[in-house]
C-alpha atoms as one frame of an Amber mdcrd trajectory, in Angstrom:
protein
 -38.155  21.689  31.459 -35.126  19.798  30.231 -31.570  19.882  31.447 -29.292
  21.855  29.119 -26.975  19.656  27.150 -23.413  20.405  26.311 -22.757  22.654
  23.299 -21.168  19.789  21.377 -24.300  17.677  21.800 -26.635  20.277  20.394
 -27.381  19.667  16.711 -26.427  22.479  14.388 -29.620  23.760  12.757 -27.634
  24.533   9.623 -26.238  21.026   9.269 -27.626  18.503   6.805 -27.574  15.812
   9.476 -30.688  17.141  11.192 -33.761  15.379   9.833 -37.022  13.861  10.942
 -39.937  12.025   9.446 -40.374  14.390   6.556 -38.697  13.293   3.342 -38.519
  16.604   1.530 -34.720  16.399   1.687 -34.865  13.474  -0.751 -36.594  15.379
  -3.528 -34.818  15.872  -6.839 -34.228  19.451  -7.991 -37.006  19.295 -10.545
 -39.377  17.789  -7.972 -38.680  20.630  -5.559 -39.354  23.199  -8.273 -42.433
  21.314  -9.464 -43.895  21.176  -5.956 -42.996  24.815  -5.347 -44.619  25.977
  -8.597 -47.752  23.886  -8.156 -47.997  25.175  -4.608 -47.417  28.736  -5.740
 -50.186  28.509  -8.327 -52.549  27.068  -5.699 -51.442  29.634  -3.149 -51.750
  32.391  -5.703 -55.466  31.804  -6.139 -56.069  31.991  -2.407 -53.817  34.958
  -1.890 -55.338  36.760  -4.846 -58.727  36.405  -3.174 -57.248  37.613   0.130
 -55.639  40.609  -1.535 -58.850  41.536  -3.332 -60.601  41.568   0.029 -57.845
  43.584   1.678 -57.670  46.130  -1.147 -61.456  46.467  -1.085 -61.255  47.048
   2.647 -58.562  49.699   2.218 -60.655  51.482  -0.416 -63.705  51.504   1.838
 -61.613  52.863   4.711 -60.196  55.595   2.474 -63.715  56.641   1.448 -65.183
  56.461   4.965 -62.323  57.971   6.983 -60.889  61.453   6.751 -57.155  61.803
   6.017 -56.600  62.495   9.736 -58.455  59.308  10.750 -56.658  57.344   8.056
 -53.398  58.684   9.467 -54.387  57.472  12.930 -54.897  53.962  11.521 -51.468
  54.235   9.869 -49.856  55.238  13.173 -51.268  52.215  14.973 -50.374  50.018
  11.994 -46.775  51.132  12.514 -46.882  50.168  16.179 -48.371  46.800  15.237
 -45.555  46.217  12.734 -42.971  47.245  15.300 -44.370  44.878  17.927 -44.595
  42.056  15.360 -40.959  42.561  14.379 -39.938  42.417  18.037 -41.957  39.284
  18.685 -40.889  37.260  15.639 -37.075  37.077  16.010 -36.776  35.382  12.599
 -37.246  31.933  14.111 -39.812  30.856  11.518 -37.460  31.553   8.618 -34.585
  29.959  10.516 -36.592  26.717  10.580 -37.822  27.029   6.979 -34.379  27.558
   5.449 -32.881  24.319   6.799 -31.953  21.930   3.941 -33.006  18.977   6.144
 -36.090  18.706   8.328 -35.516  19.951  11.909 -36.344  17.437  14.612 -39.573
  17.564  16.602 -37.502  18.475  19.661 -36.051  21.478  17.848 -39.545  22.547
  16.813 -40.783  22.364  20.392 -37.833  24.388  21.684 -38.152  27.103  19.055
 -41.947  27.350  19.408 -41.698  27.581  23.193 -39.169  30.380  22.887 -41.455
  32.134  20.381 -44.424  31.949  22.786 -42.379  33.381  25.658 -41.122  36.305
  23.558 -44.662  37.058  22.303 -45.927  37.196  25.896 -43.177  39.645  26.869
 -44.013  41.857  23.871 -47.707  41.953  24.849 -46.848  43.045  28.385 -44.438
  45.710  27.072 -47.123  47.077  24.729 -49.596  47.407  27.580 -46.991  49.260
  29.632 -46.214  51.649  26.744 -49.857  52.572  26.078 -49.950  55.701  28.314
 -46.861  57.098  26.562 -48.382  56.581  23.106 -51.620  58.301  24.107 -49.756
  61.249  25.566 -47.285  61.678  22.694 -50.012  61.852  20.040 -52.620  63.579
  22.158 -55.101  60.748  21.695 -58.349  60.611  23.675 -58.403  58.375  26.732
 -61.076  56.257  25.058 -58.447  54.779  22.731 -56.462  53.232  25.611 -57.398
  49.693  24.554 -56.271  49.946  20.911 -52.600  49.067  21.377 -53.171  46.223
  23.906 -55.784  44.695  21.572 -53.354  44.684  18.664 -50.612  43.301  20.904
 -52.838  40.338  21.765 -52.888  39.595  18.031 -49.148  38.887  18.265 -49.838
  36.280  20.940 -52.381  34.649  18.622 -49.807  34.698  15.812 -47.387  32.770
  18.043 -50.020  29.998  18.299 -50.251  29.913  14.495 -46.438  29.662  14.289
 -46.100  25.863  14.688 -48.433  24.571  11.958 -47.561  27.392   9.571 -43.820
  26.671   9.631 -44.428  22.969   9.042 -46.689  23.717   6.078 -44.123  26.051
   4.559 -41.343  23.484   4.939 -43.525  20.913   3.206 -44.285  23.440   0.428
 -48.003  23.011   1.178 -48.771  26.471  -0.128 -52.375  25.654  -0.964 -53.144
  25.256   2.750 -51.196  28.382   3.607 -53.319  30.191   1.037 -56.485  28.886
   2.690 -55.303  30.210   6.057 -54.578  33.636   4.610 -57.936  33.794   2.858
 -59.649  32.915   6.133 -57.762  35.704   7.872 -58.653  38.237   5.179 -62.329
  37.281   5.354 -62.369  37.565   9.139 -60.518  40.894   9.092 -62.776  42.577
   6.548 -65.970  41.023   7.921 -65.243  42.849  11.182 -63.520  45.991   9.884
 -65.913  47.162   7.173 -69.233  46.925   9.046 -67.767  48.609  12.112 -66.096
  51.383  10.096 -69.236  52.098   8.071 -71.373  52.022  11.235 -69.519  54.953
  12.731 -66.768  53.338  14.786 -64.194  54.902  12.460 -60.567  54.094  13.206
 -61.627  52.165  16.323 -62.703  49.284  14.082 -59.090  48.611  13.123 -57.677
  47.129  16.387 -60.736  44.890  16.772 -60.339  43.573  13.227 -56.598  42.995
  13.721 -57.180  40.821  16.793 -60.023  38.852  15.169 -57.862  38.222  12.088
 -54.981  36.758  14.086 -57.178  34.725  16.434 -59.177  33.230  13.571 -55.995
  32.534  11.609 -54.546  30.658  14.573 -57.635  28.443  14.792 -57.651  27.660
  11.054 -53.896  26.967  11.060 -54.257  24.470  13.884 -57.014  22.721  11.922
 -55.203  22.592   8.563 -51.551  22.249   9.520 -49.403  19.615  11.222 -48.131
  20.614  14.621 -45.743  19.433  17.305 -47.415  19.304  20.684 -45.771  20.161
  23.965 -43.156  22.637  25.124 -39.422  22.325  25.738 -36.890  24.845  27.001
 -33.351  24.442  25.759 -31.414  27.682  25.497 -28.493  26.204  23.548 -30.777
  24.992  20.738 -32.751  28.213  20.671 -29.507  30.206  20.502 -28.358  28.242
  17.459 -31.525  29.144  15.571 -31.326  32.729  16.779 -27.859  32.966  15.188
 -29.624  33.190  11.818 -33.007  34.454  12.999 -31.854  37.628  14.743 -29.958
  39.093  11.758 -32.797  38.021   9.468 -35.430  39.655  11.651 -33.116  42.594
  12.181 -33.700  43.469   8.522 -37.439  43.695   9.156 -36.951  45.634  12.366
 -34.669  48.108  10.603 -37.258  48.457   7.847 -39.959  49.155  10.428 -37.745
  51.759  12.089 -37.107  53.338   8.699 -40.826  53.559   8.014 -41.256  55.296
  11.361 -40.285  58.504   9.559 -43.924  58.981   8.569 -46.001  57.741  11.556
 -43.587  59.010  14.216 -41.624  61.981  12.845 -44.261  63.367  10.476 -47.092
  62.481  12.848 -45.569  64.393  15.755 -44.608  67.436  13.634 -47.334  67.770
  10.986 -50.237  65.792  12.439 -52.417  62.858  11.462 -53.702  64.334   8.185
 -50.167  64.519   6.742 -49.556  60.945   7.857 -52.813  59.911   6.194 -51.872
  61.445   2.840 -48.383  59.916   2.839 -49.617  56.485   3.902 -52.413  56.580
   1.325 -49.882  57.423  -1.392 -47.635  54.579  -0.246 -50.589  52.199  -0.179
 -51.704  53.009  -3.720 -48.131  52.951  -5.036 -47.780  49.510  -3.445 -50.911
  48.023  -5.016 -49.002  46.812  -8.137 -46.575  45.009  -5.828 -49.249  42.966
  -4.078 -49.014  40.390  -6.860 -45.557  39.488  -5.586 -47.195  37.764  -2.625
 -47.699  34.882  -5.061 -43.929  34.412  -5.131 -42.637  35.486  -1.734 -42.987
  32.087  -0.073 -41.063  30.463  -2.896 -37.866  32.401  -2.320 -36.058  31.020
   0.713 -37.470  27.495   0.862 -36.957  26.679  -2.819 -33.636  28.494  -3.165
 -32.306  26.608  -0.116 -33.172  23.224  -1.607 -31.529  24.083  -4.945 -28.247
  25.347  -3.474 -26.456  22.110  -4.323 -27.461  22.448  -7.989 -26.079  25.793
  -9.252 -27.324  25.454 -12.839 -30.898  24.781 -11.778 -30.731  27.509  -9.145
 -29.463  30.024 -11.715 -32.359  29.265 -14.051 -34.875  29.437 -11.236 -33.586
  32.809  -9.976 -33.837  34.246 -13.494 -37.342  32.851 -13.847 -38.567  34.183
 -10.509 -37.239  37.713 -11.105 -38.698  37.728 -14.622 -42.039  36.591 -13.266
 -41.957  39.284 -10.567 -41.512  42.035 -13.151 -44.126  40.449 -15.421 -46.633
  40.649 -12.568 -45.789  44.193 -11.469 -45.181  45.984 -14.782 -48.721  46.176
 -16.248 -50.380  47.112 -12.966 -47.699  49.719 -12.227 -47.880  51.373 -15.642
 -51.683  51.497 -15.716 -51.890  52.830 -12.155 -49.422  55.598 -12.990 -51.200
  56.603 -16.197 -54.736  56.441 -14.786 -54.098  57.711 -11.257 -56.351  60.781
 -11.605 -59.535  58.914 -12.631 -58.672  56.169 -10.140 -58.607  58.674  -7.304
 -61.784  60.484  -8.366 -63.844  57.352  -9.029 -62.496  54.908  -6.439 -61.091
  56.788  -3.435 -62.791  60.158  -3.636 -61.572  63.671  -4.439 -60.343  64.230
  -0.854 -57.203  62.285  -1.813 -56.260  64.315  -4.910 -53.697  66.394  -2.936
 -51.798  63.148  -2.283 -51.351  62.276  -5.991 -47.928  64.025  -6.324 -46.724
  61.967  -3.357 -47.914  58.806  -5.092 -45.896  59.592  -8.227 -42.653  59.753
  -6.252 -43.368  56.567  -4.313 -44.385  54.720  -7.501 -40.717  54.538  -8.562
 -40.227  51.671  -6.110 -42.158  49.439  -8.553 -39.110  49.503 -10.833 -36.774
  48.146  -8.163 -38.592  45.874  -5.725 -39.409  43.063  -8.227 -35.649  42.499
  -8.473 -34.486  43.158  -4.924 -37.181  41.065  -3.201 -36.225  37.705  -4.823
 -32.486  38.435  -4.565 -32.877  39.248  -0.881 -34.547  35.862  -0.472 -31.586
  34.288  -2.278 -29.128  35.844   0.190 -31.198  34.583   3.112 -31.277  31.087
   1.589 -27.474  31.082   1.568 -27.382  32.236   5.186 -26.150  35.763   4.389
 -28.738  37.516   6.538 -26.041  39.746   8.030 -25.294  41.158   4.582 -28.954
  42.007   4.086 -29.093  43.515   7.566 -26.053  45.712   6.882 -27.503  46.965
   3.580 -30.897  47.629   5.143 -29.348  49.440   8.104 -27.221  51.649   5.847
 -30.205  52.478   3.638 -32.366  53.267   6.667 -29.769  55.605   8.124 -29.499
  57.350   4.757 -33.294  57.686   4.626 -33.428  59.397   8.008 -30.468  61.663
   7.163 -32.197  62.798   3.969 -35.744  62.884   5.376 -35.175  65.390   8.153
 -33.836  68.290   6.029 -36.220  67.530   3.151 -39.209  67.573   5.486 -38.348
  71.054   6.740 -37.491  72.264   3.225 -40.347  70.711   1.200 -42.913  69.314
   3.629 -44.712  66.099   2.688 -43.103  65.734  -0.787 -39.688  65.780   0.901
 -40.579  62.643   2.849 -41.798  60.882  -0.300 -38.518  61.697  -2.059 -36.456
  60.646   0.967 -37.992  57.163   1.022 -36.494  56.495  -2.406 -32.995  56.447
  -0.857 -33.866  53.079   0.640 -33.884  51.475  -2.799 -30.308  52.563  -3.462
 -29.348  49.516  -1.403 -30.755  47.366  -4.201 -27.459  47.669  -6.065 -25.578
  46.194  -3.110 -28.114  43.353  -2.901 -27.653  42.642  -6.614 -23.850  42.580
  -6.328 -23.931  40.249  -3.313 -26.404  37.888  -4.991 -24.417  37.885  -8.243
 -21.399  36.577  -6.365 -23.416  33.561  -5.258 -25.333  32.671  -8.416 -24.887
  33.522 -12.086 -28.058  34.985 -13.537 -29.007  37.214 -16.476 -31.851  39.621
 -15.767 -31.484  42.664 -18.013 -32.974  41.220 -21.210 -36.126  39.537 -19.822
 -36.857  42.453 -17.477 -36.427  45.035 -20.263 -38.733  43.034 -22.550 -41.442
  42.872 -19.882 -41.459  46.646 -19.289 -41.270  47.288 -23.040 -44.479  45.286
 -23.376 -46.142  47.252 -20.581 -45.317  50.646 -22.107 -47.719  50.388 -25.115
 -50.495  49.324 -22.752 -49.860  52.498 -20.756 -49.851  54.622 -23.901 -53.181
  53.097 -24.953 -54.740  53.850 -21.555 -53.399  57.425 -21.620 -54.759  58.016
 -25.143 -58.136  56.540 -24.193 -58.489  58.843 -21.158 -57.224  61.891 -23.079
 -59.628  61.277 -25.960 -62.663  60.465 -23.815 -62.224  61.221 -20.089 -63.124
  58.245 -17.905 -66.152  59.508 -15.989 -67.581  56.281 -14.568 -66.169  53.209
 -12.857 -67.237  50.840 -15.693 -65.370  53.089 -18.154 -62.256  52.862 -15.976
 -62.503  49.071 -15.695 -63.041  48.659 -19.447 -60.027  50.822 -20.256 -57.848
  48.874 -17.834 -59.035  45.520 -19.176 -58.327  46.434 -22.807 -54.856  47.767
 -21.917 -54.104  44.630 -19.888 -55.184  42.458 -22.832 -52.793  44.355 -25.091
 -49.989  43.720 -22.588 -50.769  39.990 -22.532 -50.669  39.797 -26.324 -47.351
  41.636 -26.466 -45.804  39.417 -23.801 -46.818  36.281 -25.668 -45.465  37.724
 -28.908 -42.204  38.639 -27.168 -41.667  35.034 -26.090 -39.303  34.452 -29.001
 -36.784  36.984 -27.680 -36.985  36.026 -24.022 -34.630  33.574 -22.366 -35.881
  30.010 -22.033 -36.656  30.218 -18.279 -38.454  33.532 -18.775 -40.567  32.085
 -21.607 -41.560  29.213 -19.352 -42.533  31.683 -16.674 -44.909  33.383 -19.107
 -46.580  30.005 -19.711 -46.798  29.187 -16.002 -50.419  30.126 -15.474 -51.640
  27.957 -18.311 -49.005  25.217 -18.272 -47.273  24.246 -15.050 -45.449  21.156
 -16.337 -42.925  22.705 -18.785 -41.270  24.724 -16.034 -40.819  21.730 -13.771
 -39.710  19.505 -16.628 -37.126  22.009 -17.792 -35.598  22.187 -14.332 -35.808
  18.503 -13.509 -32.459  16.731 -13.711 -32.246  13.046 -14.633 -30.636  12.222
 -11.314 -29.316  13.573  -8.069 -31.112  14.175  -4.806 -31.183  17.179  -2.593
């Protein structure tokens, strides 16, 4: 343990003077974007594989479990998210967002603090287990579920060091490999156990195995700083950004507690299962955004000194987000009935009206997610926290009366109030960076609409009765969307056109954003 230094001697984690062996601070703007895009494409392949596995696992669970059992998994998923939010403290993002590389000493201090907090969270979860069992009337045989999932948070704290270093170095291909390994481990444990009769009890085991295996793979693939150091003054400097940043996630978790806590205690596990299933299916089109989420803060931070390049990149990222979400969202909405019957099973048909309400989030999140990352990159995490807190309070204020008046649909409608905060996020981001989003976003959704009409006509003319029929219809509609997007390239802005060519041609985007001189 080291002796605390004076406040004046502690380096400011937000200052450009903090640097170490890494030379990512010397990259030109175009080089940063080029590395970010190449990493995103590499990461996207790995994360796509991970998401396919996770979605397949969710489908199997939905077919194997009853709505009540599915609701029980959702309740424990909420507690896992709550514990994770408590144990993170935003320290990872506080390190990632620094324009210059933090020193090894700073890494050791922050990682030590992270490990201590994770240990405290595990102990608190074990202490809270009797209350959780009593509140939900769970059998005594489930006493180990919450402690097992809490141990996963301790394993995540081990993964913290190499993962942060990889993200700072924009080594997204290795991050993708770690996430694929976790998805494989999770589903390799979850699916056999669930199918074998363990039911919801397979979930906590799979959660722990996923985190433990991810920690091992991260230590093998990622650089790490060995040793521990305790220095409260340094940790407090990083917490100055991390706590408000993580506060946004904690507020979001508390907001989502409307379903697993409020609905679960009043209406039971089956109601929770239907609402969580609807939210899961409505969120499937958004899973493609995982390709972009790691680009936001790190890349935006490094382009802050170059407003023109940052403006183009923000426009490109938001356009890409909508281009990814729009076709999947439209086709899911149009084909939801055959999807439920053929993929999930008819037991979930009563939840389809809930899905249609929750689907509306697909119109908003592709814009608010990147712009939220932009605010974090500029250090405005308190603004995001204030917006999230206000939206969460509004959600609870609307949810309670709507639940008593309308039942489950009232909760689905109430969750939409959260997205009203997107306007405040847009206004705050617009004050930082000039960007033009309306035209490229409108063009993307205009291209998705005919694909949806084609799928609707196909199903109306010849009802989709088998899974191959459903897949063929979706593939043809997706091909139509791709053709329309390529044809619409002439009316899109230059950055948006380059985004559409990203999958096939990575160089034009980087070249367009590379300046002839100037270092970050």
